PALUM-627852 format. One record per residue (C-alpha): residue in one letter; x, y, z. Coordinates in steps of 0.1 Angstrom, whole numbers, plus 5000, padded with zeros to 4 digits. Layout:
{atom 'A'; {X; Y; Z}} ...
//
This chain:
{atom 'M'; {4287; 2289; 2734}} {atom 'K'; {4305; 2302; 2703}} {atom 'K'; {4335; 2279; 2710}} {atom 'L'; {4311; 2250; 2713}} {atom 'I'; {4294; 2258; 2680}} {atom 'K'; {4328; 2262; 2664}} {atom 'V'; {4339; 2227; 2677}} {atom 'L'; {4307; 2211; 2666}} {atom 'F'; {4312; 2226; 2631}} {atom 'I'; {4349; 2216; 2628}} {atom 'L'; {4346; 2181; 2642}} {atom 'P'; {4326; 2166; 2613}} {atom 'L'; {4351; 2182; 2589}} {atom 'L'; {4380; 2166; 2608}} {atom 'C'; {4363; 2133; 2607}} {atom 'L'; {4358; 2136; 2570}} {atom 'L'; {4394; 2145; 2565}} {atom 'I'; {4406; 2115; 2585}} {atom 'I'; {4383; 2092; 2565}} {atom 'T'; {4395; 2106; 2532}} {atom 'V'; {4432; 2104; 2541}} {atom 'S'; {4429; 2068; 2554}} {atom 'C'; {4406; 2054; 2527}} {atom 'G'; {4434; 2034; 2512}} {atom 'S'; {4438; 2013; 2543}} {atom 'S'; {4401; 2012; 2554}} {atom 'Y'; {4388; 1991; 2524}} {atom 'D'; {4372; 1959; 2535}} {atom 'F'; {4389; 1930; 2516}} {atom 'K'; {4364; 1903; 2524}} {atom 'S'; {4379; 1878; 2500}} {atom 'W'; {4415; 1880; 2513}} {atom 'N'; {4434; 1864; 2541}} {atom 'E'; {4461; 1884; 2559}} {atom 'A'; {4488; 1886; 2532}} {atom 'D'; {4521; 1903; 2526}} {atom 'S'; {4511; 1909; 2490}} {atom 'L'; {4480; 1928; 2500}} {atom 'N'; {4497; 1947; 2528}} {atom 'S'; {4524; 1959; 2503}} {atom 'L'; {4497; 1971; 2479}} {atom 'K'; {4478; 1990; 2506}} {atom 'E'; {4511; 2006; 2518}} {atom 'F'; {4518; 2016; 2482}} {atom 'V'; {4483; 2031; 2477}} {atom 'D'; {4485; 2049; 2511}} {atom 'K'; {4517; 2067; 2500}} {atom 'A'; {4506; 2073; 2464}} {atom 'T'; {4475; 2091; 2477}} {atom 'D'; {4492; 2111; 2505}} {atom 'E'; {4502; 2145; 2492}} {atom 'K'; {4528; 2147; 2520}} {atom 'S'; {4545; 2115; 2510}} {atom 'D'; {4577; 2114; 2488}} {atom 'N'; {4559; 2087; 2468}} {atom 'Y'; {4527; 2108; 2461}} {atom 'I'; {4513; 2103; 2426}} {atom 'P'; {4488; 2127; 2411}} {atom 'K'; {4455; 2112; 2401}} {atom 'E'; {4461; 2116; 2364}} {atom 'D'; {4493; 2095; 2367}} {atom 'R'; {4478; 2067; 2388}} {atom 'I'; {4478; 2041; 2361}} {atom 'A'; {4473; 2004; 2369}} {atom 'T'; {4474; 1977; 2342}} {atom 'F'; {4461; 1941; 2346}} {atom 'D'; {4465; 1910; 2325}} {atom 'M'; {4432; 1891; 2323}} {atom 'D'; {4435; 1853; 2320}} {atom 'G'; {4450; 1839; 2352}} {atom 'T'; {4452; 1873; 2368}} {atom 'L'; {4417; 1885; 2369}} {atom 'V'; {4397; 1855; 2357}} {atom 'G'; {4401; 1818; 2356}} {atom 'E'; {4426; 1803; 2332}} {atom 'L'; {4428; 1766; 2340}} {atom 'Y'; {4394; 1752; 2332}} {atom 'P'; {4412; 1734; 2317}} {atom 'C'; {4428; 1760; 2295}} {atom 'Y'; {4423; 1796; 2282}} {atom 'F'; {4386; 1806; 2277}} {atom 'E'; {4394; 1820; 2242}} {atom 'Y'; {4409; 1786; 2232}} {atom 'L'; {4377; 1768; 2244}} {atom 'L'; {4356; 1794; 2225}} {atom 'F'; {4376; 1787; 2193}} {atom 'C'; {4371; 1750; 2197}} {atom 'H'; {4334; 1754; 2202}} {atom 'R'; {4332; 1777; 2171}} {atom 'V'; {4352; 1754; 2148}} {atom 'L'; {4342; 1719; 2160}} {atom 'D'; {4307; 1723; 2177}} {atom 'D'; {4289; 1752; 2162}} {atom 'T'; {4267; 1737; 2134}} {atom 'T'; {4258; 1772; 2121}} {atom 'Y'; {4295; 1778; 2112}} {atom 'T'; {4306; 1760; 2081}} {atom 'A'; {4336; 1779; 2069}} {atom 'A'; {4363; 1763; 2091}} {atom 'T'; {4394; 1754; 2071}} {atom 'D'; {4414; 1721; 2076}} {atom 'K'; {4441; 1742; 2094}} {atom 'M'; {4416; 1756; 2118}} {atom 'K'; {4401; 1722; 2126}} {atom 'E'; {4436; 1708; 2131}} {atom 'T'; {4445; 1735; 2156}} {atom 'A'; {4412; 1731; 2174}} {atom 'N'; {4416; 1693; 2177}} {atom 'L'; {4452; 1697; 2190}} {atom 'I'; {4439; 1721; 2217}} {atom 'R'; {4412; 1696; 2227}} {atom 'K'; {4437; 1667; 2227}} {atom 'N'; {4462; 1685; 2249}} {atom 'K'; {4441; 1707; 2271}} {atom 'Y'; {4442; 1685; 2301}} {atom 'T'; {4480; 1682; 2301}} {atom 'W'; {4485; 1716; 2285}} {atom 'N'; {4512; 1700; 2263}} {atom 'M'; {4512; 1725; 2234}} {atom 'K'; {4546; 1718; 2221}} {atom 'E'; {4535; 1698; 2191}} {atom 'K'; {4528; 1730; 2172}} {atom 'N'; {4530; 1767; 2177}} {atom 'I'; {4495; 1767; 2192}} {atom 'T'; {4496; 1803; 2204}} {atom 'L'; {4500; 1818; 2169}} {atom 'D'; {4479; 1791; 2150}} {atom 'H'; {4451; 1798; 2174}} {atom 'A'; {4453; 1835; 2171}} {atom 'E'; {4453; 1834; 2133}} {atom 'G'; {4425; 1808; 2133}} {atom 'Q'; {4403; 1828; 2157}} {atom 'A'; {4406; 1858; 2134}} {atom 'Q'; {4392; 1838; 2106}} {atom 'A'; {4366; 1820; 2126}} {atom 'F'; {4348; 1852; 2136}} {atom 'A'; {4354; 1873; 2105}} {atom 'G'; {4324; 1892; 2093}} {atom 'M'; {4308; 1896; 2127}} {atom 'K'; {4298; 1930; 2140}} {atom 'E'; {4312; 1938; 2174}} {atom 'D'; {4279; 1936; 2192}} {atom 'D'; {4271; 1902; 2176}} {atom 'F'; {4305; 1889; 2185}} {atom 'I'; {4302; 1900; 2221}} {atom 'K'; {4268; 1884; 2223}} {atom 'Y'; {4283; 1852; 2209}} {atom 'V'; {4310; 1853; 2235}} {atom 'K'; {4286; 1859; 2264}} {atom 'D'; {4263; 1831; 2252}} {atom 'F'; {4291; 1806; 2253}} {atom 'A'; {4304; 1821; 2286}} {atom 'N'; {4270; 1814; 2302}} {atom 'T'; {4276; 1777; 2299}} {atom 'N'; {4291; 1756; 2328}} {atom 'A'; {4328; 1760; 2333}} {atom 'E'; {4346; 1727; 2327}} {atom 'G'; {4361; 1712; 2359}} {atom 'F'; {4338; 1729; 2384}} {atom 'N'; {4303; 1727; 2399}} {atom 'N'; {4282; 1758; 2403}} {atom 'L'; {4304; 1780; 2381}} {atom 'K'; {4298; 1794; 2346}} {atom 'Y'; {4326; 1809; 2326}} {atom 'I'; {4310; 1844; 2328}} {atom 'D'; {4312; 1842; 2366}} {atom 'A'; {4348; 1829; 2368}} {atom 'A'; {4364; 1861; 2379}} {atom 'Y'; {4386; 1859; 2410}} {atom 'K'; {4367; 1876; 2438}} {atom 'P'; {4398; 1889; 2455}} {atom 'M'; {4410; 1906; 2423}} {atom 'I'; {4376; 1922; 2418}} {atom 'E'; {4382; 1938; 2452}} {atom 'V'; {4417; 1949; 2442}} {atom 'V'; {4404; 1966; 2410}} {atom 'D'; {4376; 1983; 2430}} {atom 'Y'; {4400; 1994; 2457}} {atom 'L'; {4423; 2010; 2432}} {atom 'Q'; {4394; 2027; 2414}} {atom 'K'; {4381; 2041; 2447}} {atom 'N'; {4416; 2056; 2453}} {atom 'D'; {4415; 2073; 2419}} {atom 'F'; {4436; 2049; 2399}} {atom 'T'; {4427; 2044; 2363}} {atom 'T'; {4426; 2007; 2357}} {atom 'Y'; {4433; 1990; 2323}} {atom 'I'; {4432; 1955; 2311}} {atom 'V'; {4461; 1946; 2289}} {atom 'S'; {4456; 1910; 2278}} {atom 'G'; {4469; 1885; 2252}} {atom 'S'; {4432; 1875; 2246}} {atom 'D'; {4411; 1890; 2219}} {atom 'R'; {4402; 1926; 2228}} {atom 'F'; {4365; 1920; 2222}} {atom 'I'; {4365; 1888; 2243}} {atom 'C'; {4380; 1908; 2272}} {atom 'R'; {4353; 1934; 2268}} {atom 'A'; {4326; 1907; 2269}} {atom 'L'; {4340; 1889; 2300}} {atom 'A'; {4355; 1916; 2321}} {atom 'S'; {4341; 1951; 2314}} {atom 'E'; {4310; 1949; 2336}} {atom 'V'; {4324; 1928; 2365}} {atom 'F'; {4355; 1950; 2369}} {atom 'N'; {4338; 1983; 2360}} {atom 'I'; {4364; 1990; 2333}} {atom 'P'; {4350; 2007; 2302}} {atom 'Y'; {4357; 1994; 2267}} {atom 'N'; {4382; 2021; 2259}} {atom 'Q'; {4404; 2009; 2288}} {atom 'I'; {4406; 1974; 2276}} {atom 'I'; {4436; 1964; 2254}} {atom 'G'; {4440; 1929; 2239}} {atom 'M'; {4449; 1909; 2209}} {atom 'D'; {4438; 1927; 2177}} {atom 'T'; {4425; 1914; 2144}} {atom 'T'; {4417; 1936; 2114}} {atom 'I'; {4385; 1957; 2114}} {atom 'V'; {4369; 1963; 2080}} {atom 'G'; {4338; 1977; 2063}} {atom 'E'; {4312; 1950; 2056}} {atom 'D'; {4317; 1955; 2018}} {atom 'Q'; {4354; 1963; 2019}} {atom 'A'; {4366; 1928; 2009}} {atom 'D'; {4404; 1928; 2002}} {atom 'T'; {4406; 1966; 1995}} {atom 'D'; {4432; 1983; 2016}} {atom 'G'; {4417; 2008; 2041}} {atom 'L'; {4438; 2036; 2026}} {atom 'N'; {4419; 2031; 1994}} {atom 'Y'; {4384; 2024; 2008}} {atom 'Q'; {4357; 2047; 2021}} {atom 'L'; {4330; 2034; 2045}} {atom 'N'; {4296; 2039; 2029}} {atom 'Q'; {4266; 2053; 2047}} {atom 'G'; {4247; 2025; 2064}} {atom 'E'; {4276; 2001; 2060}} {atom 'A'; {4284; 1980; 2090}} {atom 'V'; {4319; 1977; 2106}} {atom 'V'; {4329; 1940; 2111}} {atom 'K'; {4358; 1919; 2123}} {atom 'G'; {4383; 1911; 2096}} {atom 'D'; {4401; 1878; 2090}} {atom 'S'; {4437; 1887; 2098}} {atom 'L'; {4457; 1889; 2130}} {atom 'L'; {4473; 1923; 2137}} {atom 'I'; {4491; 1916; 2170}} {atom 'K'; {4493; 1890; 2196}} {atom 'N'; {4495; 1911; 2227}} {atom 'L'; {4521; 1894; 2248}} {atom 'K'; {4556; 1902; 2262}} {atom 'M'; {4571; 1933; 2247}} {atom 'N'; {4539; 1938; 2226}} {atom 'K'; {4521; 1947; 2258}} {atom 'V'; {4545; 1975; 2265}} {atom 'V'; {4541; 1987; 2229}} {atom 'A'; {4503; 1987; 2233}} {atom 'I'; {4504; 2006; 2266}} {atom 'T'; {4527; 2032; 2251}} {atom 'K'; {4505; 2037; 2221}} {atom 'E'; {4470; 2035; 2237}} {atom 'I'; {4476; 2049; 2272}} {atom 'G'; {4505; 2072; 2266}} {atom 'K'; {4518; 2069; 2302}} {atom 'Q'; {4538; 2043; 2321}} {atom 'P'; {4518; 2024; 2347}} {atom 'V'; {4528; 2026; 2383}} {atom 'L'; {4512; 1993; 2391}} {atom 'A'; {4510; 1962; 2370}} {atom 'F'; {4495; 1927; 2377}} {atom 'G'; {4502; 1895; 2358}} {atom 'N'; {4506; 1858; 2362}} {atom 'S'; {4530; 1846; 2334}} {atom 'D'; {4561; 1853; 2314}} {atom 'G'; {4539; 1870; 2289}} {atom 'D'; {4534; 1897; 2315}} {atom 'T'; {4570; 1902; 2327}} {atom 'S'; {4577; 1931; 2303}} {atom 'M'; {4546; 1949; 2315}} {atom 'L'; {4556; 1946; 2351}} {atom 'N'; {4591; 1957; 2344}} {atom 'Y'; {4577; 1987; 2326}} {atom 'A'; {4558; 1997; 2357}} {atom 'I'; {4589; 1992; 2379}} {atom 'N'; {4610; 2012; 2355}} {atom 'N'; {4586; 2042; 2357}} {atom 'T'; {4607; 2073; 2352}} {atom 'K'; {4586; 2096; 2373}} {atom 'Y'; {4573; 2076; 2403}} {atom 'K'; {4579; 2045; 2423}} {atom 'G'; {4563; 2015; 2406}} {atom 'Q'; {4554; 1980; 2417}} {atom 'G'; {4546; 1947; 2400}} {atom 'Y'; {4525; 1918; 2412}} {atom 'M'; {4525; 1882; 2399}} {atom 'L'; {4496; 1859; 2408}} {atom 'V'; {4508; 1822; 2413}} {atom 'A'; {4483; 1794; 2407}} {atom 'D'; {4492; 1771; 2436}} {atom 'D'; {4458; 1760; 2449}} {atom 'I'; {4450; 1724; 2439}} {atom 'D'; {4420; 1721; 2462}} {atom 'R'; {4399; 1751; 2449}} {atom 'D'; {4414; 1755; 2414}} {atom 'Y'; {4437; 1737; 2389}} {atom 'A'; {4474; 1741; 2393}} {atom 'N'; {4508; 1726; 2385}} {atom 'L'; {4526; 1729; 2419}} {atom 'E'; {4560; 1722; 2405}} {atom 'K'; {4555; 1750; 2379}} {atom 'A'; {4540; 1773; 2406}} {atom 'E'; {4570; 1769; 2429}} {atom 'S'; {4594; 1776; 2400}} {atom 'L'; {4575; 1807; 2390}} {atom 'R'; {4574; 1819; 2426}} {atom 'T'; {4611; 1817; 2428}} {atom 'M'; {4615; 1835; 2394}} {atom 'W'; {4592; 1863; 2404}} {atom 'I'; {4609; 1869; 2437}} {atom 'E'; {4643; 1871; 2419}} {atom 'K'; {4628; 1897; 2396}} {atom 'N'; {4616; 1918; 2426}} {atom 'F'; {4579; 1912; 2418}} {atom 'H'; {4554; 1908; 2447}} {atom 'V'; {4539; 1873; 2447}} {atom 'I'; {4502; 1867; 2453}} {atom 'S'; {4495; 1831; 2463}} {atom 'M'; {4461; 1819; 2454}} {atom 'K'; {4463; 1792; 2481}} {atom 'N'; {4476; 1813; 2510}} {atom 'D'; {4463; 1849; 2501}} {atom 'F'; {4428; 1842; 2488}} {atom 'K'; {4401; 1834; 2514}} {atom 'T'; {4379; 1824; 2485}} {atom 'I'; {4385; 1823; 2447}} {atom 'Y'; {4352; 1821; 2429}} {atom 'G'; {4329; 1819; 2459}} {atom 'D'; {4324; 1792; 2486}} {atom 'N'; {4297; 1774; 2467}} {atom 'V'; {4320; 1767; 2437}} {atom 'L'; {4336; 1733; 2439}} {atom 'K'; {4364; 1718; 2418}} {atom 'T'; {4356; 1685; 2403}} {atom 'N'; {4380; 1658; 2390}} 
//
């Protein structure tokens, strides 16, 4: 009888132990097809969470960084969300009357070229970043995030049954959730404005504001004007608002710089979709303490999303040569935004 009681007591503990050890592999990826990319991730997580593995990583060092546009959320409807937001602010928002000729010129160029994504006429990336800083200068963070969410609750161009706020890749929501359940700390490291990332991605990916890094503009006191922060004291009751100057466009090596400054640890996993993310993925692979891996998502699905197949194939080849794992939207994703979302012409 005593042996039976002992067995009955130990059996649930053994079951719990088995479940705990195998949690990395047991996650239900409902939005994925069978895929080498996903299998490699699950194998990595299994080893990283197994204390007996040579590739075990303590919880405090399980750092995963994600680009946002084109990696976690839609990018090609028909161009970056933050570009569309800038155009709306400068060209359509009748309550905003401070747009300069340069800002209008940049916004019109984006609208002119957005369907072909031919941005070689000017340095659109930098002109947009500087213009966006000016376009939202003076806004409190909460007011800016509300403005972003209001625009994001409009219909996404190029799709039926999809709003920008809901244009997160369902398979990538599962990846982030899976890593979080396995005690990885997840960060967004984006080239888009930090506050836009907070508005679009914080809730859906369960990533707190302090784990979201992006393009930064100056932050100032409401009454600070042009006084340098070293010579200015914030007054009691004075609001903190967005300034009008660009501090950093968070792409390429700048992503590594931001991770080093704000996280203070090398990631062991990094996810991106473009050349602007290559440095971040290499930083994870170059991790000096643990084995690291990098994943590049390739937009190669012309039926459910927008894609340039020639560019996609070129990128796939490039990422494989760089020893990155490739995630194919066409082959690996069972659904992208949900089965009720339809691409239009």
